[in-house]
A tleap script that builds the chain and sets N, CA, C and O, in Angstrom:
source leaprc.protein.ff14SB
mol = sequence {
  NMET ARG SER GLY THR ILE LYS ARG GLY LYS
  GLY THR LYS ILE ILE ALA LEU ALA ASP ASP
  HIE SER LEU PRO LEU ALA VAL SER ILE GLU
  SER ALA SER PRO HIE GLU SER GLN LEU VAL
  GLU GLY LEU LEU GLY HIE SER PHE LEU ASP
  THR LEU PRO PRO ARG LEU THR GLY ASP LYS
  ALA TYR ASP SER ASP ARG LEU ASP ARG ASP
  LEU ALA GLU HIE TYR GLY ILE GLU SER ASP
  ARG THR PRO SER ARG ARG ALA PRO ARG THR
  HIE THR GLY ARG SER PRO VAL ALA ALA VAL
  PRO GLN ALA PHE ALA MET GLU ARG LEU PHE
  ALA TRP LEU HIE HIE PHE ARG ARG LEU VAL
  ILE ARG TRP GLU TYR HIE VAL GLU ASN PHE
  PHE GLY MET VAL ARG LEU GLY CCYS
}
set mol.1.N position { 90.807 129.886 140.223 }
set mol.1.CA position { 91.459 129.482 138.611 }
set mol.1.C position { 91.224 131.064 137.919 }
set mol.1.O position { 90.372 131.878 138.275 }
set mol.2.N position { 92.174 131.220 136.902 }
set mol.2.CA position { 91.895 132.125 136.095 }
set mol.2.C position { 90.882 132.263 134.517 }
set mol.2.O position { 90.415 131.470 133.699 }
set mol.3.N position { 90.902 133.435 134.671 }
set mol.3.CA position { 89.778 132.821 133.037 }
set mol.3.C position { 90.928 133.380 132.156 }
set mol.3.O position { 92.116 133.664 132.302 }
set mol.4.N position { 89.858 133.401 131.026 }
set mol.4.CA position { 90.939 133.773 129.592 }
set mol.4.C position { 90.814 132.118 128.534 }
set mol.4.O position { 90.239 131.039 128.680 }
set mol.5.N position { 91.313 132.462 127.956 }
set mol.5.CA position { 91.180 131.161 127.155 }
set mol.5.C position { 92.316 129.817 127.288 }
set mol.5.O position { 93.531 129.871 127.481 }
set mol.6.N position { 91.474 128.684 127.117 }
set mol.6.CA position { 91.697 127.353 127.620 }
set mol.6.C position { 92.514 126.992 126.732 }
set mol.6.O position { 92.321 127.677 125.727 }
set mol.7.N position { 93.326 126.266 126.591 }
set mol.7.CA position { 94.019 125.047 125.358 }
set mol.7.C position { 92.657 124.019 125.861 }
set mol.7.O position { 92.542 123.658 127.032 }
set mol.8.N position { 92.008 123.761 125.144 }
set mol.8.CA position { 91.097 122.118 125.322 }
set mol.8.C position { 90.665 121.630 124.430 }
set mol.8.O position { 89.799 122.121 123.706 }
set mol.9.N position { 91.246 120.439 124.290 }
set mol.9.CA position { 90.659 119.969 123.192 }
set mol.9.C position { 91.839 120.008 122.263 }
set mol.9.O position { 91.603 119.208 121.358 }
set mol.10.N position { 93.180 120.673 122.061 }
set mol.10.CA position { 94.603 120.546 121.152 }
set mol.10.C position { 94.987 119.359 120.750 }
set mol.10.O position { 95.178 119.158 119.550 }
set mol.11.N position { 95.211 118.116 121.933 }
set mol.11.CA position { 96.265 117.174 122.037 }
set mol.11.C position { 95.738 116.125 120.683 }
set mol.11.O position { 94.588 116.061 120.247 }
set mol.12.N position { 96.777 115.457 120.256 }
set mol.12.CA position { 96.670 114.162 119.086 }
set mol.12.C position { 97.252 112.736 120.082 }
set mol.12.O position { 98.288 112.516 120.709 }
set mol.13.N position { 95.795 111.847 119.794 }
set mol.13.CA position { 96.566 110.248 120.396 }
set mol.13.C position { 96.770 109.582 119.407 }
set mol.13.O position { 95.993 109.525 118.454 }
set mol.14.N position { 98.009 108.893 119.510 }
set mol.14.CA position { 98.461 107.634 118.759 }
set mol.14.C position { 97.517 106.342 119.059 }
set mol.14.O position { 97.253 105.889 120.173 }
set mol.15.N position { 97.168 105.965 118.072 }
set mol.15.CA position { 96.668 104.110 118.586 }
set mol.15.C position { 96.989 103.208 117.706 }
set mol.15.O position { 96.733 103.275 116.504 }
set mol.16.N position { 97.550 102.347 118.254 }
set mol.16.CA position { 98.336 101.246 117.354 }
set mol.16.C position { 98.055 99.990 118.223 }
set mol.16.O position { 97.973 99.626 119.396 }
set mol.17.N position { 97.925 99.415 116.570 }
set mol.17.CA position { 97.851 97.796 117.104 }
set mol.17.C position { 99.069 96.976 117.309 }
set mol.17.O position { 99.072 96.284 116.292 }
set mol.18.N position { 100.266 96.581 118.116 }
set mol.18.CA position { 100.770 95.424 117.628 }
set mol.18.C position { 100.731 94.323 118.132 }
set mol.18.O position { 100.046 94.163 119.142 }
set mol.19.N position { 101.536 93.138 117.506 }
set mol.19.CA position { 101.759 91.841 117.727 }
set mol.19.C position { 102.900 91.111 118.553 }
set mol.19.O position { 104.059 91.209 118.151 }
set mol.20.N position { 102.616 90.401 119.665 }
set mol.20.CA position { 103.220 89.802 120.302 }
set mol.20.C position { 104.680 90.135 120.797 }
set mol.20.O position { 105.035 89.985 121.966 }
set mol.21.N position { 105.369 90.533 119.933 }
set mol.21.CA position { 107.197 91.271 119.389 }
set mol.21.C position { 107.150 92.319 119.116 }
set mol.21.O position { 108.133 92.808 118.559 }
set mol.22.N position { 105.588 93.409 119.479 }
set mol.22.CA position { 105.987 94.871 119.080 }
set mol.22.C position { 105.901 95.219 118.502 }
set mol.22.O position { 105.860 96.439 118.658 }
set mol.23.N position { 105.715 94.562 116.688 }
set mol.23.CA position { 105.458 95.052 115.693 }
set mol.23.C position { 104.159 95.791 115.727 }
set mol.23.O position { 103.179 95.516 116.420 }
set mol.24.N position { 104.332 96.983 114.690 }
set mol.24.CA position { 103.019 97.237 114.735 }
set mol.24.C position { 102.474 96.873 113.338 }
set mol.24.O position { 102.849 96.546 112.212 }
set mol.25.N position { 101.184 97.163 114.195 }
set mol.25.CA position { 99.862 95.934 112.940 }
set mol.25.C position { 98.698 96.840 112.623 }
set mol.25.O position { 97.672 96.493 112.037 }
set mol.26.N position { 98.903 97.703 112.952 }
set mol.26.CA position { 97.690 99.041 112.656 }
set mol.26.C position { 97.935 100.476 113.714 }
set mol.26.O position { 97.844 100.699 114.921 }
set mol.27.N position { 98.263 101.196 112.578 }
set mol.27.CA position { 98.017 102.426 113.645 }
set mol.27.C position { 97.302 104.723 113.305 }
set mol.27.O position { 97.484 105.748 112.647 }
set mol.28.N position { 96.953 104.437 113.792 }
set mol.28.CA position { 96.128 105.469 113.718 }
set mol.28.C position { 96.307 106.119 114.977 }
set mol.28.O position { 96.384 105.714 116.137 }
set mol.29.N position { 96.378 107.871 114.120 }
set mol.29.CA position { 96.271 109.008 115.076 }
set mol.29.C position { 94.724 109.717 115.336 }
set mol.29.O position { 93.963 109.632 114.372 }
set mol.30.N position { 94.230 110.369 116.490 }
set mol.30.CA position { 92.748 110.367 116.332 }
set mol.30.C position { 93.202 111.997 117.172 }
set mol.30.O position { 94.299 112.547 117.070 }
set mol.31.N position { 91.621 112.665 118.238 }
set mol.31.CA position { 92.070 113.662 118.214 }
set mol.31.C position { 92.156 112.984 119.903 }
set mol.31.O position { 91.845 111.798 120.016 }
set mol.32.N position { 92.503 113.620 120.944 }
set mol.32.CA position { 92.428 112.836 122.587 }
set mol.32.C position { 91.291 113.003 122.685 }
set mol.32.O position { 90.715 111.943 122.443 }
set mol.33.N position { 90.651 113.747 122.905 }
set mol.33.CA position { 89.509 113.824 123.358 }
set mol.33.C position { 88.104 112.751 123.369 }
set mol.33.O position { 87.182 112.890 124.173 }
set mol.34.N position { 88.140 111.994 122.628 }
set mol.34.CA position { 86.981 110.600 122.943 }
set mol.34.C position { 87.560 109.595 123.961 }
set mol.34.O position { 88.206 109.760 124.996 }
set mol.35.N position { 87.239 108.811 123.501 }
set mol.35.CA position { 87.335 107.116 124.302 }
set mol.35.C position { 87.953 106.441 123.769 }
set mol.35.O position { 87.583 106.054 122.661 }
set mol.36.N position { 89.451 105.900 124.452 }
set mol.36.CA position { 90.028 105.042 123.300 }
set mol.36.C position { 89.332 103.696 122.719 }
set mol.36.O position { 90.111 103.003 122.063 }
set mol.37.N position { 88.258 103.292 122.816 }
set mol.37.CA position { 87.238 102.359 122.444 }
set mol.37.C position { 86.308 102.392 122.129 }
set mol.37.O position { 85.402 101.562 122.073 }
set mol.38.N position { 86.459 103.941 121.726 }
set mol.38.CA position { 85.227 104.765 120.097 }
set mol.38.C position { 86.821 104.369 118.940 }
set mol.38.O position { 86.837 104.272 117.713 }
set mol.39.N position { 87.492 104.282 119.511 }
set mol.39.CA position { 88.156 104.945 118.118 }
set mol.39.C position { 88.978 103.650 117.698 }
set mol.39.O position { 89.791 103.828 116.791 }
set mol.40.N position { 88.856 102.067 118.363 }
set mol.40.CA position { 89.135 100.595 117.237 }
set mol.40.C position { 89.447 100.856 115.853 }
set mol.40.O position { 90.388 100.997 115.072 }
set mol.41.N position { 87.302 100.846 116.000 }
set mol.41.CA position { 87.210 101.005 114.378 }
set mol.41.C position { 87.703 100.849 113.448 }
set mol.41.O position { 87.824 99.909 112.663 }
set mol.42.N position { 88.318 102.730 113.568 }
set mol.42.CA position { 88.607 103.562 112.623 }
set mol.42.C position { 90.620 102.820 113.009 }
set mol.42.O position { 91.187 102.155 112.143 }
set mol.43.N position { 91.152 103.067 114.061 }
set mol.43.CA position { 92.001 102.105 113.895 }
set mol.43.C position { 91.997 100.840 112.659 }
set mol.43.O position { 92.432 101.024 111.522 }
set mol.44.N position { 91.565 99.881 113.026 }
set mol.44.CA position { 91.120 99.117 111.873 }
set mol.44.C position { 91.238 99.076 110.906 }
set mol.44.O position { 91.443 98.085 110.205 }
set mol.45.N position { 91.118 100.354 110.565 }
set mol.45.CA position { 90.825 100.913 108.850 }
set mol.45.C position { 92.256 100.780 108.369 }
set mol.45.O position { 92.476 100.682 107.161 }
set mol.46.N position { 93.308 100.770 109.321 }
set mol.46.CA position { 94.205 101.955 109.428 }
set mol.46.C position { 95.316 100.376 109.063 }
set mol.46.O position { 96.432 100.769 108.726 }
set mol.47.N position { 95.247 99.220 109.067 }
set mol.47.CA position { 96.107 98.491 109.243 }
set mol.47.C position { 97.146 97.982 107.887 }
set mol.47.O position { 96.866 98.187 106.706 }
set mol.48.N position { 98.374 97.288 108.379 }
set mol.48.CA position { 99.642 97.452 107.641 }
set mol.48.C position { 98.908 95.542 106.763 }
set mol.48.O position { 98.771 95.186 105.592 }
set mol.49.N position { 98.776 95.199 107.421 }
set mol.49.CA position { 97.781 93.969 106.846 }
set mol.49.C position { 96.629 93.480 105.855 }
set mol.49.O position { 95.837 94.398 105.639 }
set mol.50.N position { 96.329 92.363 105.230 }
set mol.50.CA position { 95.944 92.167 105.065 }
set mol.50.C position { 94.308 91.510 104.759 }
set mol.50.O position { 93.306 91.423 104.049 }
set mol.51.N position { 95.115 91.139 106.063 }
set mol.51.CA position { 94.342 90.091 107.353 }
set mol.51.C position { 94.249 90.461 108.650 }
set mol.51.O position { 95.244 90.580 109.365 }
set mol.52.N position { 92.915 90.694 109.092 }
set mol.52.CA position { 93.356 91.174 110.399 }
set mol.52.C position { 93.305 89.976 111.493 }
set mol.52.O position { 92.459 89.083 111.554 }
set mol.53.N position { 94.630 90.220 112.500 }
set mol.53.CA position { 93.750 88.560 113.594 }
set mol.53.C position { 92.971 88.824 114.206 }
set mol.53.O position { 92.354 89.850 114.493 }
set mol.54.N position { 92.961 87.360 114.568 }
set mol.54.CA position { 90.945 86.618 114.640 }
set mol.54.C position { 91.476 87.173 116.168 }
set mol.54.O position { 90.499 87.666 116.731 }
set mol.55.N position { 92.598 87.251 116.960 }
set mol.55.CA position { 92.091 87.976 118.461 }
set mol.55.C position { 93.336 89.348 119.257 }
set mol.55.O position { 94.556 89.418 119.405 }
set mol.56.N position { 92.109 90.265 119.597 }
set mol.56.CA position { 92.912 90.910 120.397 }
set mol.56.C position { 92.765 91.309 121.640 }
set mol.56.O position { 91.667 90.965 122.079 }
set mol.57.N position { 93.604 92.067 122.615 }
set mol.57.CA position { 93.676 91.865 123.960 }
set mol.57.C position { 93.901 93.109 124.159 }
set mol.57.O position { 94.786 93.679 123.520 }
set mol.58.N position { 93.018 93.866 125.234 }
set mol.58.CA position { 93.357 95.388 125.113 }
set mol.58.C position { 93.286 95.655 127.095 }
set mol.58.O position { 93.137 94.808 127.977 }
set mol.59.N position { 93.472 97.235 127.207 }
set mol.59.CA position { 93.692 97.129 128.798 }
set mol.59.C position { 92.092 97.716 128.949 }
set mol.59.O position { 91.255 98.149 128.158 }
set mol.60.N position { 92.137 97.536 130.068 }
set mol.60.CA position { 91.273 98.244 130.881 }
set mol.60.C position { 90.389 99.904 130.053 }
set mol.60.O position { 89.253 100.373 130.121 }
set mol.61.N position { 91.481 100.250 129.446 }
set mol.61.CA position { 90.300 100.796 128.562 }
set mol.61.C position { 89.750 100.308 126.951 }
set mol.61.O position { 89.070 101.043 126.235 }
set mol.62.N position { 90.159 99.049 126.604 }
set mol.62.CA position { 89.386 98.510 125.438 }
set mol.62.C position { 88.101 97.667 126.381 }
set mol.62.O position { 87.419 96.985 125.616 }
set mol.63.N position { 87.535 97.550 128.170 }
set mol.63.CA position { 87.005 97.133 128.363 }
set mol.63.C position { 85.443 96.905 128.373 }
set mol.63.O position { 84.855 96.635 129.420 }
set mol.64.N position { 84.675 97.050 126.922 }
set mol.64.CA position { 84.034 97.096 126.613 }
set mol.64.C position { 82.580 96.277 125.945 }
set mol.64.O position { 82.637 96.085 124.731 }
set mol.65.N position { 81.166 95.743 126.740 }
set mol.65.CA position { 80.650 95.187 126.280 }
set mol.65.C position { 79.737 95.278 124.587 }
set mol.65.O position { 78.894 94.516 124.114 }
set mol.66.N position { 80.273 96.372 124.104 }
set mol.66.CA position { 79.475 97.337 123.329 }
set mol.66.C position { 80.634 96.940 121.614 }
set mol.66.O position { 80.248 96.674 120.476 }
set mol.67.N position { 81.833 97.052 122.084 }
set mol.67.CA position { 83.419 97.138 121.517 }
set mol.67.C position { 83.363 95.651 121.135 }
set mol.67.O position { 83.789 95.307 120.032 }
set mol.68.N position { 82.705 94.482 122.256 }
set mol.68.CA position { 83.475 93.313 122.056 }
set mol.68.C position { 82.217 92.824 121.095 }
set mol.68.O position { 82.556 92.219 120.078 }
set mol.69.N position { 81.023 92.991 121.279 }
set mol.69.CA position { 79.928 92.953 120.109 }
set mol.69.C position { 80.539 93.376 118.666 }
set mol.69.O position { 80.566 92.501 117.800 }
set mol.70.N position { 80.978 94.531 118.394 }
set mol.70.CA position { 81.343 95.266 117.133 }
set mol.70.C position { 82.891 94.720 116.290 }
set mol.70.O position { 83.606 94.922 115.309 }
set mol.71.N position { 82.754 94.033 117.320 }
set mol.71.CA position { 84.124 93.284 116.574 }
set mol.71.C position { 83.904 91.939 115.947 }
set mol.71.O position { 84.521 91.584 114.942 }
set mol.72.N position { 82.515 90.786 116.903 }
set mol.72.CA position { 83.003 89.714 117.368 }
set mol.72.C position { 81.699 90.760 115.409 }
set mol.72.O position { 82.229 91.072 114.343 }
set mol.73.N position { 80.520 90.902 115.671 }
set mol.73.CA position { 79.837 91.556 114.629 }
set mol.73.C position { 80.671 91.556 113.359 }
set mol.73.O position { 80.842 90.550 112.670 }
set mol.74.N position { 81.209 92.827 113.083 }
set mol.74.CA position { 81.507 93.279 112.268 }
set mol.74.C position { 82.902 92.945 111.031 }
set mol.74.O position { 82.833 92.991 109.803 }
set mol.75.N position { 84.486 92.506 112.193 }
set mol.75.CA position { 85.342 92.043 112.281 }
set mol.75.C position { 85.743 90.182 111.928 }
set mol.75.O position { 86.621 89.691 111.218 }
set mol.76.N position { 84.567 89.475 112.855 }
set mol.76.CA position { 84.665 88.210 113.497 }
set mol.76.C position { 85.748 88.346 114.243 }
set mol.76.O position { 86.263 87.229 114.214 }
set mol.77.N position { 86.432 89.068 114.920 }
set mol.77.CA position { 87.977 89.278 115.729 }
set mol.77.C position { 86.636 88.856 117.280 }
set mol.77.O position { 85.513 89.325 117.467 }
set mol.78.N position { 87.431 87.818 118.104 }
set mol.78.CA position { 87.099 87.263 119.193 }
set mol.78.C position { 88.202 89.230 120.455 }
set mol.78.O position { 89.314 89.672 120.167 }
set mol.79.N position { 87.504 89.643 121.336 }
set mol.79.CA position { 88.191 90.128 122.480 }
set mol.79.C position { 88.248 89.587 122.691 }
set mol.79.O position { 87.439 88.674 122.524 }
set mol.80.N position { 90.094 89.499 123.781 }
set mol.80.CA position { 90.459 88.946 124.825 }
set mol.80.C position { 90.524 90.354 126.317 }
set mol.80.O position { 91.510 91.083 126.427 }
set mol.81.N position { 89.759 90.420 126.920 }
set mol.81.CA position { 89.182 90.474 128.000 }
set mol.81.C position { 90.679 90.447 129.606 }
set mol.81.O position { 91.177 89.525 130.251 }
set mol.82.N position { 90.924 92.440 129.627 }
set mol.82.CA position { 91.612 92.102 130.866 }
set mol.82.C position { 91.537 91.035 132.040 }
set mol.82.O position { 90.501 90.607 132.549 }
set mol.83.N position { 93.145 90.611 132.445 }
set mol.83.CA position { 92.193 89.534 133.886 }
set mol.83.C position { 91.520 90.083 134.615 }
set mol.83.O position { 90.510 89.521 135.041 }
set mol.84.N position { 91.965 91.785 135.130 }
set mol.84.CA position { 90.998 92.138 135.725 }
set mol.84.C position { 89.707 91.183 135.923 }
set mol.84.O position { 89.473 90.278 136.724 }
set mol.85.N position { 88.669 91.985 134.438 }
set mol.85.CA position { 87.178 91.653 135.258 }
set mol.85.C position { 87.219 89.893 134.577 }
set mol.85.O position { 86.275 89.115 134.710 }
set mol.86.N position { 88.158 89.649 134.062 }
set mol.86.CA position { 87.202 87.885 133.671 }
set mol.86.C position { 87.836 86.615 134.482 }
set mol.86.O position { 87.802 85.385 134.470 }
set mol.87.N position { 88.520 87.846 135.291 }
set mol.87.CA position { 89.261 86.576 136.188 }
set mol.87.C position { 88.967 86.095 137.188 }
set mol.87.O position { 87.741 86.021 137.101 }
set mol.88.N position { 89.279 85.658 138.214 }
set mol.88.CA position { 88.888 85.915 139.932 }
set mol.88.C position { 89.789 86.690 139.874 }
set mol.88.O position { 90.122 87.374 138.906 }
set mol.89.N position { 90.424 86.624 141.295 }
set mol.89.CA position { 91.152 87.396 141.304 }
set mol.89.C position { 91.736 86.254 142.510 }
set mol.89.O position { 90.955 85.332 142.749 }
set mol.90.N position { 93.484 86.268 143.525 }
set mol.90.CA position { 93.994 85.631 143.696 }
set mol.90.C position { 94.430 85.555 145.189 }
set mol.90.O position { 95.016 86.508 145.703 }
set mol.91.N position { 94.123 84.335 145.937 }
set mol.91.CA position { 94.589 85.129 147.200 }
set mol.91.C position { 95.200 86.455 147.785 }
set mol.91.O position { 94.492 87.088 148.568 }
set mol.92.N position { 96.442 86.926 147.478 }
set mol.92.CA position { 96.669 88.249 147.631 }
set mol.92.C position { 96.302 89.729 146.604 }
set mol.92.O position { 96.836 90.787 146.272 }
set mol.93.N position { 94.634 88.723 146.332 }
set mol.93.CA position { 94.049 90.157 145.934 }
set mol.93.C position { 94.698 90.663 143.961 }
set mol.93.O position { 94.210 91.173 142.952 }
set mol.94.N position { 95.743 90.216 144.320 }
set mol.94.CA position { 95.966 90.641 142.493 }
set mol.94.C position { 95.566 90.053 140.720 }
set mol.94.O position { 95.010 89.072 140.228 }
set mol.95.N position { 95.810 90.516 140.533 }
set mol.95.CA position { 95.155 89.409 139.439 }
set mol.95.C position { 95.615 88.521 138.448 }
set mol.95.O position { 96.591 89.193 138.114 }
set mol.96.N position { 95.663 87.618 137.782 }
set mol.96.CA position { 96.844 86.866 136.995 }
set mol.96.C position { 97.427 87.416 136.234 }
set mol.96.O position { 96.790 87.704 135.220 }
set mol.97.N position { 98.429 87.712 136.272 }
set mol.97.CA position { 99.360 88.540 134.979 }
set mol.97.C position { 99.586 87.102 133.753 }
set mol.97.O position { 100.554 86.442 133.376 }
set mol.98.N position { 97.665 87.123 133.357 }
set mol.98.CA position { 97.980 86.434 132.158 }
set mol.98.C position { 98.256 87.625 130.983 }
set mol.98.O position { 98.900 87.575 129.935 }
set mol.99.N position { 97.752 88.339 131.398 }
set mol.99.CA position { 97.799 89.564 130.225 }
set mol.99.C position { 98.895 90.712 130.054 }
set mol.99.O position { 98.818 91.732 129.370 }
set mol.100.N position { 100.232 90.136 131.096 }
set mol.100.CA position { 101.147 91.546 131.051 }
set mol.100.C position { 101.657 91.260 129.808 }
set mol.100.O position { 101.248 92.007 128.919 }
set mol.101.N position { 102.739 90.054 129.350 }
set mol.101.CA position { 103.064 90.094 127.768 }
set mol.101.C position { 102.927 90.885 126.821 }
set mol.101.O position { 103.747 91.508 126.147 }
set mol.102.N position { 101.618 90.812 126.805 }
set mol.102.CA position { 100.730 91.621 125.964 }
set mol.102.C position { 101.046 93.067 125.954 }
set mol.102.O position { 101.684 93.735 125.141 }
set mol.103.N position { 100.328 93.451 127.269 }
set mol.103.CA position { 100.803 95.182 127.650 }
set mol.103.C position { 101.913 95.779 127.863 }
set mol.103.O position { 102.105 96.949 128.197 }
set mol.104.N position { 102.771 94.809 127.629 }
set mol.104.CA position { 104.887 94.691 127.869 }
set mol.104.C position { 104.511 95.094 126.223 }
set mol.104.O position { 104.139 96.206 125.848 }
set mol.105.N position { 104.628 94.398 125.726 }
set mol.105.CA position { 103.948 94.076 124.424 }
set mol.105.C position { 104.207 95.824 123.576 }
set mol.105.O position { 105.097 96.252 122.841 }
set mol.106.N position { 103.097 96.367 124.071 }
set mol.106.CA position { 102.562 97.866 123.611 }
set mol.106.C position { 103.220 98.397 124.334 }
set mol.106.O position { 104.192 98.523 123.589 }
set mol.107.N position { 103.612 98.988 125.521 }
set mol.107.CA position { 104.341 99.871 125.841 }
set mol.107.C position { 106.094 100.060 125.657 }
set mol.107.O position { 106.827 100.988 125.998 }
set mol.108.N position { 106.384 98.781 124.980 }
set mol.108.CA position { 107.430 98.426 124.608 }
set mol.108.C position { 107.677 99.594 122.708 }
set mol.108.O position { 108.540 100.346 122.257 }
set mol.109.N position { 106.075 98.951 122.151 }
set mol.109.CA position { 106.025 99.738 121.122 }
set mol.109.C position { 106.089 101.365 121.093 }
set mol.109.O position { 106.337 102.249 120.273 }
set mol.110.N position { 105.643 101.223 122.753 }
set mol.110.CA position { 105.192 103.213 122.434 }
set mol.110.C position { 106.800 103.842 122.462 }
set mol.110.O position { 107.237 104.764 121.774 }
set mol.111.N position { 107.450 103.108 123.390 }
set mol.111.CA position { 108.341 103.048 124.250 }
set mol.111.C position { 109.458 104.172 123.677 }
set mol.111.O position { 109.930 105.263 123.995 }
set mol.112.N position { 109.621 102.497 121.919 }
set mol.112.CA position { 110.526 102.871 120.795 }
set mol.112.C position { 109.744 103.493 119.682 }
set mol.112.O position { 110.374 103.516 118.625 }
set mol.113.N position { 108.390 104.068 119.625 }
set mol.113.CA position { 108.205 105.174 119.132 }
set mol.113.C position { 108.550 106.892 119.225 }
set mol.113.O position { 108.710 107.748 118.355 }
set mol.114.N position { 108.581 106.929 121.000 }
set mol.114.CA position { 109.285 107.537 121.421 }
set mol.114.C position { 110.471 108.765 121.396 }
set mol.114.O position { 110.489 109.917 121.829 }
set mol.115.N position { 111.910 107.517 120.319 }
set mol.115.CA position { 112.846 106.990 120.509 }
set mol.115.C position { 113.476 108.844 119.475 }
set mol.115.O position { 114.495 109.531 119.540 }
set mol.116.N position { 111.870 108.956 118.476 }
set mol.116.CA position { 111.765 109.957 117.472 }
set mol.116.C position { 110.720 110.754 118.344 }
set mol.116.O position { 109.717 110.508 119.014 }
set mol.117.N position { 111.763 112.227 117.850 }
set mol.117.CA position { 111.759 113.212 119.405 }
set mol.117.C position { 110.387 113.931 118.252 }
set mol.117.O position { 109.544 114.749 118.621 }
set mol.118.N position { 110.504 113.361 116.889 }
set mol.118.CA position { 108.988 114.628 116.912 }
set mol.118.C position { 107.319 114.000 117.096 }
set mol.118.O position { 106.227 114.521 116.868 }
set mol.119.N position { 107.733 112.588 117.635 }
set mol.119.CA position { 106.406 111.727 117.816 }
set mol.119.C position { 106.676 111.889 119.469 }
set mol.119.O position { 106.306 110.825 119.964 }
set mol.120.N position { 106.943 112.373 120.039 }
set mol.120.CA position { 106.868 113.181 121.310 }
set mol.120.C position { 105.642 114.311 122.049 }
set mol.120.O position { 105.078 114.421 123.138 }
set mol.121.N position { 105.651 115.079 120.624 }
set mol.121.CA position { 105.229 116.367 120.259 }
set mol.121.C position { 104.991 117.412 119.232 }
set mol.121.O position { 105.488 118.356 118.619 }
set mol.122.N position { 104.328 116.954 119.343 }
set mol.122.CA position { 103.321 117.449 117.414 }
set mol.122.C position { 103.956 118.632 117.991 }
set mol.122.O position { 104.061 119.364 118.974 }
set mol.123.N position { 104.518 118.241 116.121 }
set mol.123.CA position { 105.573 120.170 115.861 }
set mol.123.C position { 104.595 120.744 114.582 }
set mol.123.O position { 104.071 121.854 114.677 }
set mol.124.N position { 104.420 119.973 113.500 }
set mol.124.CA position { 103.594 119.579 112.902 }
set mol.124.C position { 102.320 120.180 112.458 }
set mol.124.O position { 101.362 119.410 112.394 }
set mol.125.N position { 102.113 121.588 112.097 }
set mol.125.CA position { 100.339 122.029 111.758 }
set mol.125.C position { 99.327 121.049 110.850 }
set mol.125.O position { 98.148 120.888 111.166 }
set mol.126.N position { 99.758 120.604 110.029 }
set mol.126.CA position { 99.275 119.807 109.781 }
set mol.126.C position { 99.144 118.355 110.250 }
set mol.126.O position { 100.240 118.004 110.686 }
set mol.127.N position { 98.136 117.258 110.345 }
set mol.127.CA position { 97.624 116.393 110.901 }
set mol.127.C position { 98.051 115.392 109.713 }
set mol.127.O position { 98.051 114.224 110.104 }
set mol.128.N position { 98.327 115.512 108.692 }
set mol.128.CA position { 99.293 115.184 107.252 }
set mol.128.C position { 100.602 115.178 107.562 }
set mol.128.O position { 101.202 114.178 107.167 }
set mol.129.N position { 101.167 115.896 108.084 }
set mol.129.CA position { 101.937 115.513 108.031 }
set mol.129.C position { 102.598 114.443 109.713 }
set mol.129.O position { 103.530 113.662 109.908 }
set mol.130.N position { 101.691 114.907 110.407 }
set mol.130.CA position { 102.100 113.925 111.213 }
set mol.130.C position { 101.413 113.033 111.628 }
set mol.130.O position { 101.715 112.633 112.753 }
set mol.131.N position { 100.648 112.594 111.175 }
set mol.131.CA position { 100.471 111.126 110.259 }
set mol.131.C position { 101.401 110.673 109.451 }
set mol.131.O position { 101.803 109.555 109.775 }
set mol.132.N position { 101.956 111.186 108.398 }
set mol.132.CA position { 102.933 109.753 107.465 }
set mol.132.C position { 103.962 110.519 109.006 }
set mol.132.O position { 103.753 109.463 109.603 }
set mol.133.N position { 104.566 111.122 109.754 }
set mol.133.CA position { 106.029 110.887 111.113 }
set mol.133.C position { 105.859 109.577 111.469 }
set mol.133.O position { 106.751 108.754 111.267 }
set mol.134.N position { 104.478 109.199 112.141 }
set mol.134.CA position { 104.067 107.804 112.493 }
set mol.134.C position { 105.027 106.884 112.186 }
set mol.134.O position { 105.982 106.329 112.729 }
set mol.135.N position { 103.931 106.922 110.156 }
set mol.135.CA position { 103.900 105.634 109.537 }
set mol.135.C position { 105.302 105.358 110.349 }
set mol.135.O position { 105.675 104.671 111.300 }
set mol.136.N position { 106.083 106.674 109.040 }
set mol.136.CA position { 107.512 106.254 109.179 }
set mol.136.C position { 108.270 105.702 110.207 }
set mol.136.O position { 109.098 104.797 110.100 }
set mol.137.N position { 107.887 106.394 111.359 }
set mol.137.CA position { 108.358 105.587 112.558 }
set mol.137.C position { 107.859 104.371 113.042 }
set mol.137.O position { 108.463 103.809 113.956 }
set mol.138.N position { 106.618 103.775 112.456 }
set mol.138.CA position { 106.731 102.634 112.681 }
set mol.138.C position { 106.847 101.690 111.097 }
set mol.138.O position { 106.971 100.465 111.116 }
savepdb mol mol.pdb
quit
């Protein structure tokens, strides 16, 4: 391993909330260091809607009892967990594919956002300019 300066903590993470048709409902950017489950409440503050959806589905990164409790207490949102934790496995060893359409909707949203080259790599020095580009892409 080489000694010297390292690039640590310089990443930016785009966090989004989308509906079943991959339309963005909320978008936020944060440092790449914290875990995704800690960034959900900040994301809900950047919602494009007046009212929040009554139910959210997340992948394994959002599978947290504390997050479920906080969403229910503060926002009245029920958290739908991934099938790998709540549903039993089938005889083939795979979990049911109930959450696949929601996961596909999020992947499609980010694939669509990555067609904008300025969002793939953060070229802007100021975070406000980058966040403006993300919102413009949405």
